[in-house]
N, C-alpha and C positions, 0 to 999 in steps of 0.2 A: 868412132869417136867415144871415149869413156867420160863418163863420169863418178865424182865420190859423191855417196849418198851421206850426206852427214848428218841430220836427225830429223824427226817429224814432230812437228810444232804443233799439231792437233790437241785438242782438247780430247777428244775422244779417238784414240787412231783406230782405222778399221784395218787388222791383219790381214783380212783376208781380200778386201781392195787392194793393198800395197803388194801382196806377195802375187796375186792377179797381174798388175800393173808391170810389174817389173818382169815378171815370164815373158810380157805383150812386148817389150820394150829390147830387153834386152836381146843378145846372140845368141845367147846359149838357150834360152826357152825352155829351160827344165823347172816345172812346177816342185817337184821337191825343195830344190834348192835354193828356188824363188822364195818359199816358205820360211826357209832356212832365214834366208841374206833378210826379210821382214823382222824374224823374231832377232836377229841380232842391230837390224836398226831399230828396233824397239825398244831395246836394251841398254841404247846411249851407243853403241860403238858406228863408225864410219864402214861403211860397205863401196868396194867399188864395183860398178858393171861398164859392160861396154854395148853400147846402140848402136843398130842400124844407124848408116848416116841417113838415109830414106828417110827415119821415122824419127830425127833428133827434133824436130821442132815441136809435134805431137808427143811426145816423149816428154819434152821438158814442160808441157803446159799440165799433163797430167800428175807431172809430180807436185809443179803448183797446184792442183784441185786438192791434190792430198795433204796439203803441208808439210812438204817434204822438202828440206834444204840442201841445196847441192851444188858441187861446183865443177867444172867442167875443167877437164886434167889435159884433153887434145880434143 
């Protein structure tokens, strides 16, 4: 499943938590790439990630908990 992470609406976004979440849910699982993607997301640009299908429900819950707006692409 592909997700488009649109924005983070948290008043005080936790970059480290966002990066860790992206690492855990994405197929790439690369911490340095996840850190870069978290930076891009917090700057206001959208980010595309691919999520393991077996983790899709928990991934969406984790994103909602971090106040990250997303849309499902596939």
